[in-house]
N, C-alpha and C positions, 0 to 999 in steps of 0.2 A: 869209715869206721870211727867210732867215738874214741876219745882219749880220756884218761882219768882226770886230766887237768880241766876238762870242760864241765864236769860235775853232773852231767845228765844228758838226756835226749827227750825230745818231744815227739810223740807219735801222732800221725794223722790217721784218717780213716783206713786207708789202704794198709798201713803198718799194723793196726790192731787186727784187721781182718786177716792179714798175712800171718800174723803170729797164731791166731786161732786156727787157721788152716794149715799150720805147721810148715810154712814157707821157711826154707833154710836160713836166708839172710835175716829175716825178722826174728827168728828164734835165736840166732847167733848174737844179734844186737841186744836182745833182752838178757841173755845169760852173761854176756860180757859186761853189761851195765851192772847187773846184780853182783857179779864177781868183783868188780871194781868198787862196789859200795856206793855207786852213783844212783841217781834218781831217774825214773821214767815218769814223764808227765803225759797224761791222757786228758785232753780238754773235754769237759762235759759234753759239748756239742759233738765232738768226735766220737765219744762213747755212744751217744744216741744214734748217730748215723751208722756207726759200725754194727751196733746191735741189730739194726734192721736187716743186715746182710748175714747174720750168723744164725745158723739153724739150731734148733733146741738141743740136738745131740752134741753140740760143741760149746754149749754155755759153760760147762765145767772148765774148759780151757780158758775162756774169757775170765772166769772167776779166778783162776790161778794167776793170770797176769795182774788183775786188779788187787789181789790179796797179797802180792809180794810186798815185803816190808818197806821198800823204797818207791813203790808206785803211788803217785798221787793223781787224783782226778781234780783238775783245776775247775773252779766254779765258773758259771756263766752268770755273773751278777749284773746289776743295773748299769754300772759304769762300762763294763765290757760290752753289754748289749747296745748301749747308746753309741759307743765308739764304732763298733762294727756296723751298726745300722747306718751311721753317717757315712762310713766308708763305702757301703754298697747302695746308698741312696740312688734311686732311679734305675738300678740294675734289674733286669727282668729275671735274673737267676740268683738273686740274693740268698734265697733259701738254700740253694745248692752250695753256694760259696761260703756260707756261714761256718761250717766246720773247718774248711781250709783257712779262712780268715782267723778263726780262733787259734788254730794250731800255729799259724804264722805269728800271731801276736804273742803267744806264749814263748815261742822259740826266740824271737827277737828280744823280748824283754829279759830273758835269761842269758842270751848270747850262747845258746846251746843249739846243736843241730836238730833238724826235724827230719825224721825218717818218713819218706813220702814216695809215692809213685807219680806225683804231679809237680816236679821241680819247677817247670816253667810257670805254672799257674801261681805257685807260692812266691816265686821271684817277682811276678807281676804285681802281687799284693804288697810286697815289701822287698826291695832289692838287698836289704841288709841281712836277710835270712841265710843261715848256714844250712846247706842241704846235705842230707845223707840219702842218696837215691836208692830205692828198692830196685833190684835187678829186674 
């Protein structure tokens, strides 16, 4: 679980989808973060990947997450694209790894935990990441 001292949490694709599907732990992390006045970061690539898994009848729940006052969608700018592209150069699954890499990059840069269902994969990308595993 996150603490107020950390300042926020980064969501990966599974965390966003879990919140939208009303998974208990993802919901608890969101509301604990909101209650502490901390920030939820949803990387733009994560949002795109998650949206592909969210049915139309749950888009209002996604909107609720994104519209929270302390939720930010971090951009996927040229610098980030070039850095992650170089990281995954030669990888046959770079397109699949992009959201995980973006979430990892955001979490490490902020020194905040990343709520994820793929802790091993994110640790392979950067061993410095703080993981908050989804059950």
